[in-house]
DSSP file (Angstrom, degrees, kcal/mol; ACC not computed):
  #  RESIDUE AA STRUCTURE BP1 BP2  ACC     N-H-->O    O-->H-N    N-H-->O    O-->H-N    TCO  KAPPA ALPHA  PHI   PSI    X-CA   Y-CA   Z-CA
    1    1 A V              0   0    0      0, 0.0     5,-0.1     0, 0.0     0, 0.0   0.000 360.0 360.0 360.0 124.9 -108.3  -35.3  163.2
    2    2 A P    >>  -     0   0    0      0, 0.0     3,-1.2     0, 0.0     4,-0.8  -0.342 360.0-121.7 -61.3 145.1 -104.5  -35.6  163.7
    3    3 A E  G >4 S+     0   0    0      1,-0.3     3,-0.7     2,-0.2     0, 0.0   0.839 111.5  57.4 -60.3 -34.4 -103.8  -36.6  167.3
    4    4 A A  G 34 S+     0   0    0      1,-0.2    -1,-0.3     2,-0.1     4,-0.2   0.753 109.2  46.8 -71.8 -22.5 -101.7  -33.4  167.9
    5    5 A E  G <> S+     0   0    0     -3,-1.2     4,-1.9     1,-0.2     3,-0.4   0.538  85.8  88.6 -96.3  -8.1 -104.8  -31.2  166.9
    6    6 A A  H <X S+     0   0    0     -4,-0.8     4,-3.2    -3,-0.7     5,-0.3   0.926  83.8  55.3 -59.3 -47.7 -107.4  -33.0  168.9
    7    7 A P  H  > S+     0   0    0      0, 0.0     4,-2.0     0, 0.0    -1,-0.2   0.859 108.1  50.8 -54.0 -35.3 -106.7  -30.8  172.1
    8    8 A V  H  > S+     0   0    0     -3,-0.4     4,-1.5    -4,-0.2    -2,-0.2   0.943 111.6  46.4 -68.6 -46.8 -107.4  -27.6  170.0
    9    9 A L  H  X S+     0   0    0     -4,-1.9     4,-2.1     1,-0.2    -1,-0.2   0.918 113.0  50.0 -62.6 -46.4 -110.6  -29.0  168.7
   10   10 A L  H  < S+     0   0    0     -4,-3.2     6,-0.3     1,-0.2    -1,-0.2   0.857 106.3  55.7 -63.9 -34.4 -111.7  -30.1  172.2
   11   11 A S  H  < S+     0   0    0     -4,-2.0    -1,-0.2    -5,-0.3    -2,-0.2   0.865 109.7  45.8 -67.2 -33.5 -111.0  -26.8  173.6
   12   12 A R  H  < S+     0   0    0     -4,-1.5    -2,-0.2     1,-0.3    -1,-0.2   0.892 122.6  35.7 -71.1 -38.3 -113.2  -25.2  171.1
   13   13 A Y    ><  +     0   0    0     -4,-2.1     3,-1.2    -5,-0.1    -1,-0.3  -0.785  70.0 176.4-115.0  81.7 -116.0  -27.8  171.6
   14   14 A P  T 3  S+     0   0    0      0, 0.0    -1,-0.1     0, 0.0    -4,-0.1   0.669  74.3  59.8 -68.2 -17.0 -115.9  -28.5  175.3
   15   15 A Y  T 3  S+     0   0    0      2,-0.0     2,-0.3     0, 0.0    -5,-0.0   0.041  94.9  85.3 -96.1  25.9 -119.0  -30.9  175.3
   16   16 A S    <   -     0   0    0     -3,-1.2     2,-0.3    -6,-0.3    -3,-0.0  -0.795  57.8-159.2-122.8 168.7 -117.4  -33.3  172.8
   17   17 A R        -     0   0    0     -2,-0.3     2,-0.5     2,-0.0    -2,-0.0  -0.949  18.3-120.8-141.4 159.7 -115.0  -36.2  173.1
   18   18 A V        +     0   0    0     -2,-0.3     2,-0.3     2,-0.0   -12,-0.0  -0.883  36.4 160.5-103.3 130.7 -112.7  -38.1  170.8
   19   19 A S        -     0   0    0     -2,-0.5     2,-0.1     2,-0.0    -2,-0.0  -0.969  27.2-157.8-144.4 157.8 -113.1  -41.8  170.1
   20   20 A N        +     0   0    0     -2,-0.3     2,-0.8     2,-0.0    -2,-0.0  -0.568  26.4 159.0-135.9  69.5 -111.9  -44.1  167.4
   21   21 A I        +     0   0    0     -2,-0.1     2,-0.4     2,-0.0    -2,-0.0  -0.856  14.6 170.0 -96.2 104.6 -114.2  -47.0  167.3
   22   22 A R        -     0   0    0     -2,-0.8    -2,-0.0     1,-0.1     3,-0.0  -0.959  29.8-170.1-121.7 132.3 -113.9  -48.7  163.9
   23   23 A T  S    S+     0   0    0     -2,-0.4     2,-0.3     2,-0.0    -1,-0.1   0.302  78.8  44.0 -97.9   8.0 -115.3  -52.0  162.8
   24   24 A W  S    S-     0   0    0      0, 0.0     2,-0.3     0, 0.0    -2,-0.0  -0.925  73.8-132.3-146.0 166.4 -113.3  -51.9  159.6
   25   25 A Q        -     0   0    0     -2,-0.3     2,-0.3    -3,-0.0    -2,-0.0  -0.901  11.4-130.0-125.8 153.4 -109.8  -51.0  158.4
   26   26 A D        -     0   0    0     -2,-0.3     2,-0.6     2,-0.0   141,-0.0  -0.655  10.1-146.3 -90.4 154.0 -108.3  -49.0  155.7
   27   27 A Y        -     0   0    0     -2,-0.3   141,-3.0     2,-0.0     2,-0.5  -0.906  24.9-175.4-120.0 101.9 -105.7  -50.3  153.4
   28   28 A V  E     +A  167   0A   0     -2,-0.6     2,-0.3   139,-0.2   139,-0.2  -0.846   3.9 177.2-103.7 124.6 -103.5  -47.3  152.7
   29   29 A Y  E     -A  166   0A   0    137,-2.8   137,-2.4    -2,-0.5     2,-0.3  -0.880  39.1-101.1-123.0 153.7 -100.6  -47.6  150.2
   30   30 A R  E >>  -A  165   0A   0     -2,-0.3     4,-1.1   135,-0.2     3,-0.9  -0.647  36.4-128.1 -68.6 135.6  -98.1  -45.2  148.8
   31   31 A A  H 3> S+     0   0    0    133,-2.6     4,-1.9    -2,-0.3     3,-0.4   0.889 107.4  55.5 -59.8 -40.3  -99.4  -44.3  145.3
   32   32 A E  H 3> S+     0   0    0    132,-0.4     4,-1.8     1,-0.2     5,-0.4   0.849 100.8  59.7 -66.2 -25.9  -96.0  -45.2  143.7
   33   33 A D  H <> S+     0   0    0     -3,-0.9     4,-2.0     1,-0.2    -1,-0.2   0.903 111.7  38.0 -69.6 -36.0  -96.1  -48.7  145.2
   34   34 A L  H  < S+     0   0    0     -4,-1.1    -1,-0.2    -3,-0.4   123,-0.2   0.715 114.0  56.2 -84.7 -18.5  -99.4  -49.6  143.4
   35   35 A Q  H  < S+     0   0    0     -4,-1.9    -2,-0.2    -5,-0.2    -1,-0.2   0.823 128.2  14.6 -74.5 -30.0  -98.4  -47.7  140.3
   36   36 A N  H  < S-     0   0    0     -4,-1.8    -2,-0.2    -5,-0.2    -3,-0.2   0.628  77.4-149.0-119.4 -22.6  -95.2  -49.8  139.9
   37   37 A F     <  +     0   0    0     -4,-2.0     2,-0.2    -5,-0.4     9,-0.1   0.910  39.0 169.8  45.3  51.0  -95.4  -52.8  142.2
   38   38 A T        +     0   0    0     -6,-0.3     4,-0.2    -5,-0.2    -1,-0.1  -0.572  29.2  38.3 -91.5 156.8  -91.6  -52.7  142.5
   39   39 A G  S >  S-     0   0    0     -2,-0.2     3,-1.1     1,-0.1     4,-0.0  -0.014  97.0 -73.5  88.8 170.0  -89.6  -54.7  145.0
   40   40 A S  G >  S+     0   0    0      1,-0.3     3,-1.3     2,-0.2     4,-0.3   0.762 122.7  70.2 -70.3 -26.2  -89.9  -58.3  146.4
   41   41 A K  G 3  S+     0   0    0      1,-0.3    -1,-0.3    -3,-0.1     3,-0.2   0.810 107.0  37.6 -56.5 -32.7  -92.9  -57.3  148.4
   42   42 A Y  G <> S+     0   0    0     -3,-1.1     4,-2.3    -4,-0.2    -1,-0.3   0.125  80.0 110.6-108.5  14.4  -95.0  -57.0  145.2
   43   43 A S  H <> S+     0   0    0     -3,-1.3     4,-2.3     1,-0.2     5,-0.2   0.922  78.6  54.2 -62.4 -37.4  -93.5  -60.0  143.2
   44   44 A G  H  > S+     0   0    0     -4,-0.3     4,-2.0    -3,-0.2    -1,-0.2   0.933 108.7  47.3 -63.2 -44.0  -96.8  -61.9  143.5
   45   45 A Q  H  > S+     0   0    0      1,-0.2     4,-2.1     2,-0.2    -1,-0.2   0.882 111.7  51.0 -65.3 -34.6  -98.8  -59.0  142.0
   46   46 A R  H  X S+     0   0    0     -4,-2.3     4,-2.4     1,-0.2    -1,-0.2   0.884 108.1  52.5 -67.0 -35.1  -96.3  -58.6  139.2
   47   47 A N  H  X S+     0   0    0     -4,-2.3     4,-2.5     2,-0.2    -1,-0.2   0.886 110.3  47.7 -62.0 -43.5  -96.5  -62.3  138.5
   48   48 A H  H  X S+     0   0    0     -4,-2.0     4,-2.3     2,-0.2    -2,-0.2   0.878 112.0  49.8 -63.9 -39.2 -100.3  -62.1  138.3
   49   49 A I  H  X S+     0   0    0     -4,-2.1     4,-3.0     2,-0.2    -2,-0.2   0.901 109.7  51.0 -67.4 -42.4 -100.2  -59.0  136.1
   50   50 A N  H  X S+     0   0    0     -4,-2.4     4,-2.1     2,-0.2    -2,-0.2   0.927 110.3  49.6 -67.2 -42.7  -97.7  -60.7  133.7
   51   51 A K  H  X S+     0   0    0     -4,-2.5     4,-2.5     2,-0.2    -1,-0.2   0.929 113.1  47.6 -52.7 -47.7 -100.0  -63.8  133.4
   52   52 A F  H  X S+     0   0    0     -4,-2.3     4,-2.6     1,-0.2    -2,-0.2   0.944 110.7  48.3 -63.7 -45.8 -102.9  -61.6  132.7
   53   53 A R  H  < S+     0   0    0     -4,-3.0    -1,-0.2     1,-0.2    -2,-0.2   0.823 113.1  50.1 -65.7 -30.5 -101.1  -59.5  130.1
   54   54 A K  H  < S+     0   0    0     -4,-2.1    -1,-0.2    -5,-0.2    -2,-0.2   0.911 115.4  42.8 -68.9 -43.5  -99.8  -62.7  128.4
   55   55 A A  H  < S+     0   0    0     -4,-2.5    -2,-0.2     1,-0.2    -1,-0.2   0.823 128.3  28.2 -71.2 -33.6 -103.3  -64.2  128.4
   56   56 A Y    ><  +     0   0    0     -4,-2.6     3,-2.2    -5,-0.2    -1,-0.2  -0.564  66.1 165.7-127.6  68.4 -105.0  -61.0  127.3
   57   57 A P  T 3  S+     0   0    0      0, 0.0    -1,-0.1     0, 0.0    -4,-0.1   0.697  77.1  53.2 -65.2 -16.9 -102.6  -58.9  125.2
   58   58 A N  T 3  S+     0   0    0      2,-0.0    59,-0.6     0, 0.0     2,-0.1   0.412  80.1 118.8 -97.6   2.1 -105.3  -56.7  123.8
   59   59 A A  E <   +B  116   0A   0     -3,-2.2     2,-0.3    57,-0.2    57,-0.2  -0.428  40.4 176.6 -72.1 148.5 -106.7  -55.7  127.2
   60   60 A E  E     -B  115   0A   0     55,-2.4    55,-3.0    57,-0.1     2,-0.3  -0.996  29.9-116.9-152.0 147.2 -106.6  -52.0  128.1
   61   61 A F  E     +B  114   0A   0     -2,-0.3    53,-0.2    53,-0.2    90,-0.0  -0.707  32.8 179.1 -83.5 135.6 -107.6  -49.6  130.7
   62   62 A R  E     -B  113   0A   0     51,-2.7    51,-2.8    -2,-0.3     2,-0.1  -0.998  30.0-115.0-136.1 141.9 -110.0  -46.8  129.8
   63   63 A P  E     -B  112   0A   0      0, 0.0     2,-0.3     0, 0.0    49,-0.3  -0.474  33.4-148.2 -67.1 147.3 -111.6  -44.1  131.8
   64   64 A L  E     -B  111   0A   0     47,-3.3    47,-0.5    -2,-0.1     2,-0.2  -0.898  13.7-173.2-120.1 151.8 -115.4  -44.3  132.2
   65   65 A T    >   -     0   0    0     -2,-0.3     3,-1.5    45,-0.1    40,-0.1  -0.646  49.0 -81.9-126.8-179.3 -118.1  -41.6  132.4
   66   66 A G  G >  S+     0   0    0      1,-0.3     3,-1.8    38,-0.2    39,-0.2   0.826 125.1  65.8 -54.3 -34.8 -121.8  -41.5  133.2
   67   67 A D  G 3  S+     0   0    0      1,-0.3    -1,-0.3     2,-0.1     4,-0.2   0.772  95.6  57.8 -61.8 -26.2 -122.3  -42.3  129.5
   68   68 A D  G X> S+     0   0    0     -3,-1.5     4,-2.1     1,-0.2     3,-0.6   0.391  72.1 107.1 -87.3   4.1 -120.8  -45.7  130.2
   69   69 A L  H <> S+     0   0    0     -3,-1.8     4,-3.1     1,-0.2     5,-0.2   0.887  76.0  53.9 -50.5 -47.6 -123.3  -46.6  132.9
   70   70 A P  H 3> S+     0   0    0      0, 0.0     4,-2.0     0, 0.0    -1,-0.2   0.886 108.8  50.1 -58.9 -34.4 -125.1  -49.2  130.6
   71   71 A T  H <> S+     0   0    0     -3,-0.6     4,-2.1     2,-0.2    -2,-0.2   0.907 110.5  48.9 -62.5 -42.4 -121.8  -50.9  130.0
   72   72 A I  H  X S+     0   0    0     -4,-2.1     4,-2.6     2,-0.2    -1,-0.2   0.896 110.0  51.7 -66.0 -39.8 -121.1  -51.0  133.7
   73   73 A E  H  X S+     0   0    0     -4,-3.1     4,-2.0     2,-0.2    -1,-0.2   0.904 108.9  50.6 -60.8 -41.2 -124.6  -52.4  134.4
   74   74 A T  H  X S+     0   0    0     -4,-2.0     4,-2.1    -5,-0.2    -1,-0.2   0.906 111.3  49.5 -61.5 -40.7 -124.0  -55.1  131.8
   75   75 A F  H  X S+     0   0    0     -4,-2.1     4,-3.4     1,-0.2    -2,-0.2   0.942 107.6  52.9 -62.5 -47.2 -120.7  -55.9  133.5
   76   76 A L  H  X S+     0   0    0     -4,-2.6     4,-2.6     1,-0.2    -1,-0.2   0.851 106.5  53.5 -63.8 -33.0 -122.4  -56.1  136.9
   77   77 A A  H  X S+     0   0    0     -4,-2.0     4,-1.4     2,-0.2    -1,-0.2   0.951 112.4  44.4 -64.4 -43.9 -125.0  -58.6  135.6
   78   78 A E  H  X S+     0   0    0     -4,-2.1     4,-1.2     1,-0.2     3,-0.2   0.918 112.1  52.3 -61.7 -43.9 -122.1  -60.8  134.4
   79   79 A F  H >X S+     0   0    0     -4,-3.4     4,-1.5     1,-0.2     3,-0.7   0.912 105.1  56.2 -56.5 -43.6 -120.3  -60.2  137.7
   80   80 A G  H 3< S+     0   0    0     -4,-2.6    -1,-0.2     1,-0.2    -2,-0.2   0.855 102.8  55.5 -56.7 -38.2 -123.4  -61.3  139.5
   81   81 A N  H 3< S+     0   0    0     -4,-1.4    -1,-0.2    -3,-0.2    -2,-0.2   0.811 113.9  39.8 -63.1 -33.7 -123.3  -64.6  137.5
   82   82 A E  H << S+     0   0    0     -4,-1.2     2,-0.7    -3,-0.7    -1,-0.2   0.620  90.1 104.3 -90.1 -16.1 -119.8  -65.3  138.7
   83   83 A F     <  +     0   0    0     -4,-1.5    58,-0.0    -5,-0.2    -4,-0.0  -0.552  39.7 171.1 -78.7 108.8 -120.3  -64.1  142.3
   84   84 A T        +     0   0    0     -2,-0.7     2,-0.2     2,-0.0    -1,-0.2   0.471  36.1 114.8-102.1  -3.2 -120.6  -67.2  144.5
   85   85 A K        +     0   0    0      1,-0.1    -2,-0.0     5,-0.1     0, 0.0  -0.500  34.0 175.2 -72.0 135.6 -120.5  -65.6  148.0
   86   86 A T        +     0   0    0     -2,-0.2    -1,-0.1     4,-0.1     2,-0.0   0.447  36.4 115.1-120.7  -3.3 -123.8  -66.0  149.8
   87   87 A D  S  > S-     0   0    0      1,-0.1     4,-2.3     4,-0.0     5,-0.2  -0.363  74.0-114.6 -73.2 156.8 -123.1  -64.6  153.2
   88   88 A L  H  > S+     0   0    0      1,-0.2     4,-2.4     2,-0.2     5,-0.2   0.836 112.6  51.6 -61.3 -38.0 -125.1  -61.5  154.2
   89   89 A S  H  > S+     0   0    0      2,-0.2     4,-2.5     1,-0.2    -1,-0.2   0.921 111.9  47.5 -68.4 -38.6 -122.3  -59.1  154.4
   90   90 A A  H  > S+     0   0    0      2,-0.2     4,-2.2     1,-0.2    -2,-0.2   0.954 115.7  44.3 -65.6 -49.5 -121.0  -60.0  150.8
   91   91 A T  H  X S+     0   0    0     -4,-2.3     4,-2.2     1,-0.2    -2,-0.2   0.888 113.5  50.1 -64.0 -39.9 -124.5  -59.8  149.3
   92   92 A R  H  X S+     0   0    0     -4,-2.4     4,-2.4    -5,-0.2    -1,-0.2   0.912 108.7  52.8 -69.2 -41.1 -125.3  -56.6  151.0
   93   93 A E  H  X S+     0   0    0     -4,-2.5     4,-2.2    -5,-0.2    -2,-0.2   0.911 109.5  49.7 -61.2 -40.2 -121.9  -55.1  149.8
   94   94 A L  H  X S+     0   0    0     -4,-2.2     4,-2.4     2,-0.2    -1,-0.2   0.923 109.4  51.0 -64.0 -43.0 -122.8  -56.0  146.2
   95   95 A A  H  X S+     0   0    0     -4,-2.2     4,-1.9     1,-0.2    -2,-0.2   0.887 111.4  48.2 -61.1 -40.0 -126.2  -54.4  146.5
   96   96 A L  H  X S+     0   0    0     -4,-2.4     4,-2.7     2,-0.2    -1,-0.2   0.850 108.0  54.2 -69.0 -34.6 -124.6  -51.3  147.9
   97   97 A A  H  X S+     0   0    0     -4,-2.2     4,-1.5     2,-0.2    -2,-0.2   0.920 108.1  50.0 -67.0 -41.3 -122.1  -51.2  145.1
   98   98 A K  H  < S+     0   0    0     -4,-2.4     4,-0.4     1,-0.2    -2,-0.2   0.896 112.5  47.7 -57.7 -40.8 -124.9  -51.4  142.5
   99   99 A K  H >< S+     0   0    0     -4,-1.9     3,-1.4     1,-0.2    -2,-0.2   0.910 108.4  54.0 -65.4 -44.1 -126.6  -48.6  144.3
  100  100 A M  H >< S+     0   0    0     -4,-2.7     3,-2.8     1,-0.3    -1,-0.2   0.787  93.1  73.3 -58.9 -31.2 -123.5  -46.5  144.4
  101  101 A L  G >< S+     0   0    0     -4,-1.5     3,-1.9     1,-0.3    -1,-0.3   0.745  79.0  72.3 -57.2 -25.1 -123.0  -46.8  140.7
  102  102 A Q  G <  S+     0   0    0     -3,-1.4     3,-0.4    -4,-0.4    -1,-0.3   0.643  91.1  62.3 -68.1  -9.3 -125.9  -44.4  140.1
  103  103 A L  G X  S+     0   0    0     -3,-2.8     3,-2.3     1,-0.2    -1,-0.3   0.403  70.5 101.3 -93.3   2.9 -123.3  -41.7  141.3
  104  104 A V  T <  S+     0   0    0     -3,-1.9   -38,-0.2     1,-0.3    -1,-0.2   0.814  74.5  61.3 -56.6 -30.4 -121.0  -42.5  138.4
  105  105 A K  T 3  S+     0   0    0     -3,-0.4    -1,-0.3    -4,-0.2   -39,-0.1   0.665  78.9 107.6 -71.9 -17.4 -122.3  -39.3  136.7
  106  106 A K  S X  S-     0   0    0     -3,-2.3     3,-1.2     1,-0.1    -3,-0.0  -0.419  73.6-133.5 -64.3 137.8 -121.1  -37.1  139.5
  107  107 A P  T 3  S+     0   0    0      0, 0.0    -1,-0.1     0, 0.0    -3,-0.0   0.721  99.3  61.2 -67.2 -22.6 -118.0  -35.1  138.5
  108  108 A W  T 3  S+     0   0    0     19,-0.1    20,-0.5     2,-0.1     2,-0.3   0.622  86.8  91.5 -80.0 -13.2 -116.0  -35.8  141.6
  109  109 A F  E <   - C   0 127A   0     -3,-1.2     2,-0.5    -6,-0.2    18,-0.2  -0.640  62.8-153.9 -86.4 141.7 -115.9  -39.6  140.9
  110  110 A L  E     + C   0 126A   0     16,-3.2    16,-2.6    -2,-0.3     2,-0.4  -0.959  19.6 178.5-110.8 126.3 -113.1  -41.1  138.9
  111  111 A V  E     +BC  64 125A   0    -47,-0.5   -47,-3.3    -2,-0.5     2,-0.3  -0.992   6.9 159.5-135.1 138.2 -114.1  -44.2  137.2
  112  112 A G  E     -BC  63 124A   0     12,-1.9    12,-2.7    -2,-0.4     2,-0.3  -0.993  13.7-161.3-154.8 155.9 -112.2  -46.5  134.9
  113  113 A G  E     -BC  62 123A   0    -51,-2.8   -51,-2.7    -2,-0.3     2,-0.5  -0.952  22.1-119.3-143.5 161.5 -112.2  -50.1  133.6
  114  114 A M  E     -BC  61 122A   0      8,-2.1     7,-2.8    -2,-0.3     8,-1.1  -0.848  32.2-162.3 -99.5 132.7 -110.3  -52.8  132.0
  115  115 A F  E     -BC  60 120A   0    -55,-3.0   -55,-2.4    -2,-0.5     2,-0.8  -0.939  20.7-150.3-118.1 138.7 -111.6  -54.0  128.7
  116  116 A D  E >  S-BC  59 119A   0      3,-2.9     3,-1.8    -2,-0.4     2,-0.6  -0.912  84.5 -52.1-102.1  98.2 -110.8  -57.2  126.8
  117  117 A V  T 3  S-     0   0    0     -2,-0.8   -57,-0.1   -59,-0.6    -2,-0.1  -0.621 125.4 -21.3  61.0-110.1 -111.3  -55.7  123.3
  118  118 A E  T 3  S+     0   0    0     -2,-0.6     2,-0.6    -3,-0.1    -1,-0.3   0.243 116.0 103.2-108.5  14.7 -114.8  -54.1  123.9
  119  119 A H  E <   -C  116   0A   0     -3,-1.8    -3,-2.9   -44,-0.0     2,-0.4  -0.860  69.6-134.8-101.1 116.0 -115.9  -56.3  126.8
  120  120 A L  E     +C  115   0A   0     -2,-0.6    -5,-0.2    -5,-0.2     3,-0.1  -0.571  31.4 168.6 -71.2 126.6 -115.7  -54.6  130.2
  121  121 A I  E     +     0   0A   0     -7,-2.8    20,-2.6    -2,-0.4     2,-0.3   0.476  61.0   4.0-116.9  -9.5 -114.0  -57.1  132.6
  122  122 A A  E     -CD 114 140A   0     -8,-1.1    -8,-2.1    18,-0.2    -1,-0.4  -0.934  59.3-174.3-170.6 153.1 -113.3  -54.9  135.7
  123  123 A F  E     -CD 113 139A   0     16,-2.5    16,-2.4    -2,-0.3     2,-0.3  -0.992   8.5-156.7-150.4 158.4 -113.9  -51.4  136.9
  124  124 A S  E     -CD 112 138A   0    -12,-2.7   -12,-1.9    -2,-0.3     2,-0.4  -0.979   3.9-158.7-135.1 152.0 -113.0  -49.1  139.9
  125  125 A L  E     +CD 111 137A   0     12,-2.0    11,-2.3    -2,-0.3    12,-1.9  -0.998  27.7 152.3-128.4 131.8 -114.7  -46.0  141.2
  126  126 A A  E     -CD 110 135A   0    -16,-2.6   -16,-3.2    -2,-0.4     2,-0.3  -0.897  29.4-145.0-149.7 172.6 -112.7  -43.6  143.3
  127  127 A E  E     -CD 109 134A   0      7,-1.6     7,-3.0    -2,-0.3     2,-0.5  -0.991  22.2-121.1-145.2 149.4 -112.4  -39.9  144.4
  128  128 A K  E     - D   0 133A   0    -20,-0.5     2,-0.5    -2,-0.3     5,-0.2  -0.792  25.3-177.9 -90.1 130.3 -109.4  -37.7  145.2
  129  129 A C  E >   - D   0 132A   0      3,-3.2     3,-1.4    -2,-0.5     2,-0.3  -0.891  64.2 -56.9-127.3 100.4 -109.4  -36.3  148.7
  130  130 A G  T 3  S-     0   0    0     -2,-0.5    -1,-0.0     1,-0.2     0, 0.0  -0.522 121.0 -18.0  63.7-126.6 -106.4  -34.0  149.1
  131  131 A Q  T 3  S+     0   0    0     -2,-0.3    33,-2.5    32,-0.1    34,-2.1   0.107 122.1  90.2 -96.9  21.8 -103.3  -36.2  148.2
  132  132 A T  E <   -De 129 165A   0     -3,-1.4    -3,-3.2    32,-0.2     2,-0.7  -0.972  63.0-149.5-123.9 129.4 -105.1  -39.5  148.7
  133  133 A L  E     -De 128 166A   0     32,-2.5    34,-2.3    -2,-0.5     2,-0.7  -0.881  18.4-157.6 -90.8 112.3 -107.0  -41.5  146.1
  134  134 A I  E     -De 127 167A   0     -7,-3.0    -7,-1.6    -2,-0.7     2,-0.7  -0.836   3.2-150.5-102.5 114.8 -109.8  -43.3  147.9
  135  135 A I  E     +D  126   0A   0     32,-2.8    -9,-0.3    -2,-0.7     3,-0.1  -0.751  19.0 174.6 -85.5 116.7 -111.1  -46.4  146.0
  136  136 A H  E     +     0   0A   0    -11,-2.3     2,-0.4    -2,-0.7   -10,-0.2   0.816  66.0  23.5 -90.9 -37.3 -114.7  -47.0  146.8
  137  137 A L  E     +D  125   0A   0    -12,-1.9   -12,-2.0     2,-0.0     2,-0.4  -0.996  51.3 172.2-136.9 139.1 -115.3  -49.9  144.5
  138  138 A E  E     +D  124   0A   0     -2,-0.4     2,-0.4   -14,-0.2   -14,-0.2  -0.927  15.1 164.7-139.7 116.2 -113.3  -52.5  142.7
  139  139 A K  E     +D  123   0A   0    -16,-2.4   -16,-2.5    -2,-0.4     2,-0.3  -0.986   2.5 164.3-132.4 142.3 -115.1  -55.3  140.9
  140  140 A A  E     -D  122   0A   0     -2,-0.4     2,-0.4   -18,-0.2   -18,-0.2  -0.997  43.0 -95.4-153.7 151.7 -113.6  -57.7  138.3
  141  141 A L    >   -     0   0    0    -20,-2.6     3,-1.4    -2,-0.3     6,-0.2  -0.589  26.8-145.5 -69.1 125.1 -114.6  -61.0  136.6
  142  142 A Y  T 3  S+     0   0    0     -2,-0.4    -1,-0.2     1,-0.3     5,-0.1   0.754  93.4  71.4 -61.9 -24.9 -113.1  -63.9  138.5
  143  143 A S  T 3  S+     0   0    0      1,-0.2     2,-0.9     2,-0.1    -1,-0.3   0.584  81.9  76.0 -72.9 -11.5 -112.7  -65.7  135.3
  144  144 A Y  S X  S-     0   0    0     -3,-1.4     3,-1.8   -23,-0.2     4,-0.2  -0.802  84.7-141.6 -99.3  91.2 -110.0  -63.4  134.2
  145  145 A E  T 3  S+     0   0    0     -2,-0.9   -90,-0.1     1,-0.3    -2,-0.1  -0.291  83.0  14.6 -59.3 130.2 -106.9  -64.6  136.3
  146  146 A G  T 3> S+     0   0    0     -4,-0.1     4,-1.3   -95,-0.1    -1,-0.3   0.556  86.8 124.8  86.3  11.7 -104.8  -61.7  137.4
  147  147 A I  H <>  +     0   0    0     -3,-1.8     4,-2.6    -6,-0.2     5,-0.2   0.885  64.8  58.1 -72.8 -35.6 -107.4  -59.0  136.6
  148  148 A Y  H  > S+     0   0    0     -4,-0.2     4,-2.5     2,-0.2    -1,-0.2   0.949 109.2  40.8 -66.5 -49.8 -107.5  -57.4  140.1
  149  149 A P  H  > S+     0   0    0      0, 0.0     4,-2.8     0, 0.0    -1,-0.2   0.886 115.8  53.5 -64.9 -35.0 -103.8  -56.5  140.4
  150  150 A T  H  X S+     0   0    0     -4,-1.3     4,-2.5     1,-0.2    -2,-0.2   0.911 111.6  44.9 -65.3 -40.5 -103.8  -55.4  136.8
  151  151 A L  H  X S+     0   0    0     -4,-2.6     4,-3.1     2,-0.2     5,-0.3   0.929 111.3  52.4 -64.6 -46.6 -106.8  -53.1  137.4
  152  152 A V  H  X S+     0   0    0     -4,-2.5     4,-2.2    -5,-0.2    -2,-0.2   0.921 113.9  44.2 -56.6 -46.1 -105.3  -51.7  140.6
  153  153 A Q  H  X S+     0   0    0     -4,-2.8     4,-2.5     2,-0.2    -2,-0.2   0.965 115.6  45.5 -62.0 -53.4 -102.1  -50.9  138.7
  154  154 A A  H  X S+     0   0    0     -4,-2.5     4,-2.2     1,-0.2     5,-0.2   0.863 113.3  49.1 -59.7 -40.2 -103.7  -49.4  135.7
  155  155 A F  H  X S+     0   0    0     -4,-3.1     4,-3.0    -5,-0.2     5,-0.5   0.949 112.8  49.2 -64.2 -47.5 -106.2  -47.3  137.8
  156  156 A A  H  X S+     0   0    0     -4,-2.2     4,-1.4    -5,-0.3    -2,-0.2   0.880 112.6  48.0 -59.0 -43.2 -103.3  -46.0  140.0
  157  157 A Q  H  < S+     0   0    0     -4,-2.5    -1,-0.2  -123,-0.2    -2,-0.2   0.905 117.5  39.6 -66.7 -42.8 -101.2  -45.1  137.0
  158  158 A Y  H  < S+     0   0    0     -4,-2.2     3,-0.3    -5,-0.2    -2,-0.2   0.932 131.8  23.2 -79.0 -46.1 -104.0  -43.3  135.1
  159  159 A Y  H  < S+     0   0    0     -4,-3.0    -3,-0.2    -5,-0.2    -2,-0.2   0.546 107.0  76.6-100.7  -8.3 -105.7  -41.5  138.1
  160  160 A G    ><  +     0   0    0     -4,-1.4     3,-1.6    -5,-0.5     2,-0.3   0.261  56.5 133.3 -90.3  13.8 -102.8  -41.3  140.6
  161  161 A K  T 3  S+     0   0    0     -3,-0.3     3,-0.1     1,-0.3    -4,-0.0  -0.484  80.0   6.0 -68.8 128.2 -100.8  -38.5  139.2
  162  162 A G  T 3  S+     0   0    0      1,-0.3     2,-0.3    -2,-0.3    -1,-0.3   0.641 104.3 115.8  79.2  17.2  -99.8  -36.0  141.8
  163  163 A I    <   -     0   0    0     -3,-1.6    -1,-0.3     1,-0.1   -31,-0.2  -0.780  51.1-157.6-113.1 161.2 -101.1  -38.0  144.8
  164  164 A K  S    S+     0   0    0    -33,-2.5  -133,-2.6    -2,-0.3  -132,-0.4   0.732  70.4  32.0-102.0 -33.3  -99.2  -39.6  147.6
  165  165 A Y  E     -Ae  30 132A   0    -34,-2.1   -32,-2.5  -135,-0.3     2,-0.4  -0.893  53.2-154.8-133.1 157.1 -101.5  -42.3  148.9
  166  166 A I  E     -Ae  29 133A   0   -137,-2.4  -137,-2.8    -2,-0.3     2,-0.7  -0.986  11.6-159.9-131.6 121.2 -104.1  -44.7  147.7
  167  167 A N  E      Ae  28 134A   0    -34,-2.3   -32,-2.8    -2,-0.4  -139,-0.2  -0.893 360.0 360.0-102.8 109.6 -106.7  -46.0  150.2
  168  168 A R              0   0    0   -141,-3.0  -140,-0.1    -2,-0.7    -1,-0.1   0.426 360.0 360.0-101.4 360.0 -108.3  -49.3  149.0
């Protein structure tokens, strides 16, 4: 609720209150920033993308659908082999990501992945809410250096048309 609108909402619902207790933070970017990575602020990301593109010149981004769920599940098994985090929050997050993947078939989710030829090496799952693209999942094989910023940019370019913000 925008701060200026809170009094209107509270006048309608007098037995309510407004609070903002969050144990996590959003990372909201201008869409064009993640689509282009222009400026000195993003020079590190551009360098990673350039290294990735040089090492994997045939890699490409492709949209994914519910029909690609077996490919995504194969990727997640490979990702699990590279996943070295053992703390409870990391392992819980991975389990929830696997569970959320069952929603890939829902029409409101936007899913795409980076492929090295026919090998899925990274994917993202998001949804559009107004003028914001909300990224729910980003997973990539750590063995592909520079894959994360490459995926972020490719996903933003493909699915970010007509949006103002990307929430990662």
